[in-house]
MIKOLMAR-298344 format. One record per residue (C-alpha): residue number from 0; residue in one letter; x, y, z. Coordinates in steps of 0.5 Angstrom, whole numbers, plus 2048, in hexadecimal, padded with zeros to 3 digits. Each point is the difference from the previous one (the first is absolute). Layout:
# residues N
     i   aa     x     y     z
   NUM    A     X     Y     Z
...
//
This chain:
# residues 427
     i   aa     x     y     z
     0    M   75E   7C1   791
     1    T   808   7FF   7FF
     2    G   804   800   807
     3    P   806   805   802
     4    P   806   800   7FC
     5    A   805   7FA   800
     6    S   805   806   801
     7    T   7FC   802   807
     8    L   800   7F9   802
     9    D   807   7FF   800
    10    R   801   806   803
    11    S   7FB   7FE   806
    12    A   804   7F9   800
    13    R   806   804   801
    14    A   7FE   804   805
    15    E   804   7FF   807
    16    P   7FC   7FF   807
    17    P   800   806   804
    18    S   806   801   805
    19    P   7FF   7FD   806
    20    L   804   807   803
    21    R   7F9   803   7FF
    22    G   7FB   7FB   803
    23    P   7FE   802   807
    24    A   804   7FB   804
    25    F   807   803   7FE
    26    L   7FD   806   801
    27    R   7FD   7FF   806
    28    L   807   7FD   802
    29    W   804   806   7FD
    30    T   7FC   805   804
    31    G   801   7FC   806
    32    T   808   7FF   7FF
    33    T   801   809   7FE
    34    A   7FB   802   806
    35    S   805   7FB   805
    36    G   807   803   7FC
    37    L   7FD   808   801
    38    A   7FE   7FE   808
    39    T   807   7FD   801
    40    W   803   807   7FD
    41    A   7FC   805   802
    42    M   802   7FE   808
    43    P   806   803   801
    44    F   7FF   806   7FB
    45    I   7FA   801   805
    46    L   803   7FF   806
    47    G   806   805   7FD
    48    F   7FB   806   800
    49    A   7FE   7FE   808
    50    V   808   801   800
    51    V   800   807   7FD
    52    D   7F9   802   804
    53    D   804   7FE   806
    54    S   7FC   7FA   803
    55    L   805   7FC   7FE
    56    T   807   7FF   801
    57    P   805   7FE   7FC
    58    A   802   7FA   804
    59    A   7F9   7FE   802
    60    L   7FE   7FF   7F9
    61    G   806   7FC   7FF
    62    L   7FF   7FB   805
    63    V   7F8   7FF   7FD
    64    L   803   800   7F9
    65    A   805   7FA   803
    66    T   7FA   7FC   804
    67    R   7FD   801   7F9
    68    T   806   7FC   7FD
    69    A   801   7FB   805
    70    G   7F8   7FF   7FF
    71    F   801   7FF   7F9
    72    L   806   7FB   801
    73    V   7FC   7FC   805
    74    A   7FA   800   7FC
    75    V   802   7FE   7F9
    76    T   803   7F9   803
    77    V   7F9   7FE   802
    78    G   7FC   803   7FC
    79    G   804   7FC   7FA
    80    V   7FE   7FA   804
    81    L   7F9   802   802
    82    A   7FF   802   7F9
    83    D   801   7F9   7FD
    84    R   7FD   7FC   805
    85    Y   7FA   805   800
    86    S   7FD   804   7FA
    87    R   803   805   7FD
    88    R   7FB   805   800
    89    A   7FE   7FF   808
    90    V   808   801   802
    91    V   7FF   807   7FB
    92    L   7FA   802   804
    93    W   802   7FF   807
    94    S   806   802   7FF
    95    G   7FD   806   7FC
    96    L   7FB   801   806
    97    L   806   800   806
    98    A   804   806   7FC
    99    A   7F9   803   800
   100    V   7FE   800   807
   101    A   806   801   802
   102    S   801   807   7FB
   103    P   7FB   804   804
   104    V   803   7FD   807
   105    L   807   804   7FD
   106    A   7FC   806   7FF
   107    A   7FE   800   807
   108    G   807   7FF   804
   109    V   802   806   7FB
   110    G   803   805   806
   111    R   7FD   7FD   805
   112    S   803   7F8   801
   113    L   807   7FD   7FD
   114    A   7FF   7FA   803
   115    L   7F9   7FF   7FD
   116    M   802   803   7F9
   117    A   806   7FB   7FF
   118    V   7FB   7FB   802
   119    A   7FC   801   7FA
   120    G   805   802   7FC
   121    A   803   7F8   801
   122    A   7F8   7FE   7FE
   123    I   801   804   7FA
   124    G   806   7FD   7FE
   125    A   7FD   7F9   802
   126    G   7FB   802   7FB
   127    Q   804   802   7FB
   128    G   804   7FA   800
   129    A   7FB   7FB   801
   130    C   7FD   802   7F9
   131    R   805   801   7FC
   132    P   802   7F8   7FE
   133    A   7F8   7FF   800
   134    F   7FF   805   7FB
   135    Q   806   7FE   7FC
   136    A   7FD   7F9   800
   137    L   7F8   802   7FF
   138    T   803   803   7F9
   139    A   802   7F9   7FE
   140    E   7FA   7FE   801
   141    V   7FD   806   7FD
   142    V   803   801   7FA
   143    P   802   7FA   7FA
   144    P   807   7FE   800
   145    D   801   805   7F9
   146    H   7FD   806   803
   147    R   804   800   806
   148    Q   806   804   7FE
   149    A   7FB   807   7FE
   150    A   7FC   7FE   806
   151    N   806   801   805
   152    A   802   805   7FB
   153    A   7FA   804   801
   154    T   800   7FF   808
   155    T   807   803   800
   156    L   7FE   805   7FC
   157    A   7FB   802   805
   158    V   805   801   805
   159    R   805   804   7FD
   160    V   7F9   805   7FD
   161    T   7FF   800   808
   162    T   808   802   802
   163    L   800   805   7FB
   164    A   7F9   804   801
   165    G   7FF   7FE   807
   166    P   805   806   803
   167    G   7FC   805   7FD
   168    L   7F8   7FD   801
   169    T   802   7FE   808
   170    A   803   807   800
   171    L   7F9   803   7FD
   172    L   7FC   7FD   804
   173    A   804   802   807
   174    A   7FE   806   7FE
   175    F   7F9   7FF   802
   176    L   800   7FA   805
   177    D   804   7FF   806
   178    V   806   7FA   801
   179    T   7FB   7FC   804
   180    A   7FB   801   7F9
   181    L   805   7FD   7FB
   182    L   802   7FB   805
   183    V   7F8   7FE   800
   184    G   801   800   7F9
   185    T   805   7FB   7FF
   186    G   7FB   7FB   804
   187    L   7FB   801   7FB
   188    L   805   7FE   7FB
   189    W   802   7FA   804
   190    L   7F8   7FE   800
   191    V   801   800   7F9
   192    A   805   7FC   7FF
   193    A   7FD   7FB   805
   194    L   7F9   801   7FD
   195    L   801   7FF   7F8
   196    P   804   7FB   7FE
   197    P   7FC   7FA   7FC
   198    A   801   7F9   803
   199    G   804   7FC   7FD
   200    R   801   7F8   7FE
   201    Y   805   7FE   806
   202    R   7FB   7FE   806
   203    G   806   7FD   804
   204    Q   804   7FA   802
   205    D   7FB   7FA   802
   206    L   7FC   804   804
   207    D   7F9   7FA   7FF
   208    A   806   7FA   800
   209    P   7FE   7FC   806
   210    G   804   7FE   806
   211    P   803   806   806
   212    A   801   806   7FF
   213    A   806   7FF   804
   214    E   803   7FB   7FA
   215    R   801   807   7FC
   216    A   807   802   800
   217    G   803   806   805
   218    F   801   807   7FE
   219    R   809   7FE   7FF
   220    A   7FE   7FA   7FC
   221    E   7FB   803   7FC
   222    F   805   807   7FE
   223    G   806   7FB   800
   224    E   7FC   7FC   7FA
   225    G   800   807   7FC
   226    V   807   801   802
   227    R   801   7F9   7FC
   228    E   7FC   802   7FB
   229    A   805   806   7FE
   230    R   806   7FC   800
   231    R   7FD   7FC   7FB
   232    H   801   807   7FB
   233    P   806   801   800
   234    W   7FF   806   7FC
   235    F   7FC   803   805
   236    L   805   7FF   806
   237    G   805   805   7FB
   238    G   7FB   804   7FE
   239    L   7FE   802   808
   240    G   807   801   802
   241    A   802   804   7FB
   242    L   7F9   804   801
   243    A   802   801   808
   244    A   807   802   7FE
   245    V   7FE   806   7FB
   246    I   7FA   802   806
   247    A   805   7FF   806
   248    T   806   804   7FD
   249    G   7FD   804   7F9
   250    Y   7FA   802   802
   251    S   802   802   808
   252    A   806   803   7FE
   253    T   7FC   804   7FB
   254    G   7FB   802   805
   255    V   805   801   805
   256    I   805   804   7FC
   257    L   7FD   804   7FB
   258    P   7FD   805   805
   259    A   807   801   802
   260    I   802   801   7F8
   261    S   7FC   805   7FE
   262    R   801   805   806
   263    D   807   7FE   800
   264    R   802   7FF   7F9
   265    Y   7FB   804   7FC
   266    D   7FE   806   805
   267    T   7F8   7FE   7FF
   268    E   7FB   7FB   802
   269    S   7FD   801   7FA
   270    V   805   7FA   7FD
   271    L   7FD   7FC   806
   272    V   7F9   801   7FE
   273    A   801   7FF   7F8
   274    A   804   7FA   801
   275    T   7FB   7FC   804
   276    T   7FA   803   7FC
   277    A   804   7FE   7F9
   278    Y   801   7F8   804
   279    T   7F8   800   800
   280    V   7FF   802   7F9
   281    G   805   7FC   7FE
   282    A   7FD   7FA   804
   283    L   7F9   802   7FD
   284    L   803   800   7F9
   285    G   804   7F9   802
   286    A   7F8   7FD   801
   287    V   7FE   803   7FA
   288    L   804   7FD   7FD
   289    I   800   7F9   803
   290    A   7F9   7FF   7FF
   291    R   800   7FE   7F9
   292    H   808   7FE   7FF
   293    R   802   7FA   800
   294    P   808   7FF   800
   295    R   802   7FA   7FC
   296    S   805   7FE   807
   297    P   7FB   804   805
   298    G   804   7FD   806
   299    W   806   803   7FE
   300    A   7FD   806   7FD
   301    A   7FD   801   807
   302    L   806   7FF   804
   303    A   803   805   7FB
   304    G   7FB   805   802
   305    L   801   7FF   807
   306    A   808   801   7FF
   307    A   7FE   807   7FD
   308    Y   7FE   803   807
   309    G   808   800   800
   310    L   800   806   7FD
   311    A   7FD   803   806
   312    P   806   800   804
   313    L   804   800   7FB
   314    S   7FE   808   7FD
   315    L   800   802   809
   316    W   808   7FC   7FF
   317    L   802   804   7FB
   318    P   800   808   800
   319    V   7FB   801   7F9
   320    P   7FC   805   7FE
   321    A   7F9   800   804
   322    L   7FC   7FE   7F9
   323    L   804   7FA   801
   324    V   7FE   7FE   807
   325    V   7F9   801   7FE
   326    A   801   7FC   7F9
   327    A   802   7FA   805
   328    Y   7FB   800   804
   329    A   7FB   800   7FB
   330    A   804   7FA   7FC
   331    A   800   7FC   807
   332    G   7F8   801   801
   333    V   7FF   7FD   7F8
   334    G   805   7FB   802
   335    I   7FC   7FE   807
   336    E   7FA   7FF   7FD
   337    L   803   7FC   7FA
   338    F   802   7FB   805
   339    N   7FA   800   805
   340    V   7FA   7FE   7FB
   341    P   804   7FB   7FD
   342    W   802   7FE   807
   343    F   7F9   7FF   803
   344    T   7FE   7FD   7FA
   345    A   805   7FA   800
   346    V   7FE   7FF   807
   347    Q   7F9   7FF   7FF
   348    R   801   7FC   7F9
   349    E   806   7FB   803
   350    V   7FE   7FF   808
   351    E   7FB   7FA   802
   352    P   7FA   804   801
   353    R   7FF   7FE   807
   354    L   806   802   802
   355    L   7FF   807   7FD
   356    A   7FF   804   805
   357    R   806   7FD   804
   358    V   805   801   7FB
   359    S   7FE   808   7FF
   360    S   800   801   806
   361    L   807   7FE   801
   362    D   802   804   7FA
   363    F   7FC   806   804
   364    L   804   7FE   807
   365    V   807   800   7FD
   366    S   800   806   7FB
   367    Y   7FC   805   806
   368    G   803   7FD   805
   369    L   807   802   7FE
   370    A   7FE   807   7FE
   371    P   800   803   808
   372    I   807   7FC   801
   373    G   803   804   7F9
   374    L   7FC   807   803
   375    A   803   7FF   807
   376    L   808   7FD   7FE
   377    I   801   806   7FA
   378    A   800   806   804
   379    P   805   7FE   805
   380    A   804   7FD   7FA
   381    A   800   806   7FD
   382    D   802   804   806
   383    A   806   7FB   802
   384    F   803   800   7F8
   385    G   7FC   805   7FC
   386    P   7FB   800   7FB
   387    G   803   7FF   7FA
   388    P   804   7F8   802
   389    V   7F8   7FE   802
   390    L   7FE   802   7FA
   391    A   805   7FD   7FC
   392    V   7FE   7F9   804
   393    C   7F9   801   7FF
   394    T   801   801   7F9
   395    L   804   7FA   7FF
   396    A   7FB   7FD   804
   397    C   7FA   802   7FC
   398    F   804   7FE   7F9
   399    L   803   7FA   802
   400    A   7FA   7FC   805
   401    P   7FB   800   7FA
   402    A   806   7FD   7FB
   403    A   801   7FA   805
   404    A   7F9   7FE   800
   405    A   800   800   7F9
   406    L   804   7F9   801
   407    P   7FC   7FC   804
   408    R   7FB   7FB   7FB
   409    G   7FA   802   7FD
   410    A   802   808   802
   411    R   800   802   7F7
   412    H   7F8   7FE   800
   413    F   7FF   800   807
   414    R   7FE   7FA   801
   415    T   801   7F9   803
   416    T   800   7FB   7FA
   417    R   802   802   7F8
   418    V   7FC   804   7FC
   419    A   7FE   7FC   7FB
   420    A   804   803   7FB
   421    E   806   7FE   804
   422    T   7FE   7F8   801
   423    P   801   7FC   7FA
   424    A   7FA   7FC   7FD
   425    R   800   7F8   802
   426    A   801   7FB   7FB
//
């Protein structure tokens, strides 16, 4: 009896093992992360329907969203410490359950109790904030290092698809369901985010160590340890500063000034719609590109992508045709994902695993925390000095901050130590 041909054996020996991104662990994690992102996006959009049908005032909507932001900022710090102290899976579970329980409470308060809505909004924001660093750390546990860039790209791709398709889908559901039912639906999404993700390898720090529990360092000390770990990576501090500058200036300026430019310069709201849609489509394209592309200098390439956001305020500053505004927003969308995916991947690779959630929480705290400040200051600045000077400053900040972030040690590759190609061989 003859065996299989040698060529068949050779092909079998060379066959690649199945990708871990197709395994059940990552698919469960990806689905849970996507569900949390969809629920996070949907809540303010659904409450907008409540404003349209006069069951909620714009001021009340602003208060609920403000309490959600406050809950997020407090919980993202606490969640980072807890996700390093205990298992990341446990933090995802309890934070998701908190948001799941608070969502129907928010629904019950619409048109009845603003105080109840504010408390529920804060609880939902706390659940959202606590799960973010835990999800980031859990990705590093579930996905092998060589596949994390593709995993992060797949996650951000799902978020962008949600942003693009979500408004139409929600509007369709609103034709059959009221605001209360839609908000309860976000609670079901949070339930999926809480229950579906898999358990990781990390089980917490010294949970079985002898000695009294009082010997454990306090919250401030544990968060301070995460800050010290962040300071150990100069490229991280530079990149985080650049990201914060772009969000506080470029993102805020375009969010506040774009509607007015669309109305006053182009005499139509279609520029606003087209530009925001182009940004999301560009981000989708950027996620697809970075899923497989590996630049030789990933840090510098990522920072160049972040600097591309400056094209958005630049297009609003200059009297260009509407088509160029749309193109600028598309380029900004591509660039932001060319930054985001390598950035998350580098943090997961370079940061000490037991401190990963705390460093991730610092990332979200600084970047998300400055966004409301920028949004609050841009409109008064535009009223005082005019939109032109404000857009000029924002454009320069978006270009110069990433350029400055390219200077610290390790920024070229987003690595704390030199890559092998740059390290001289030992004699």
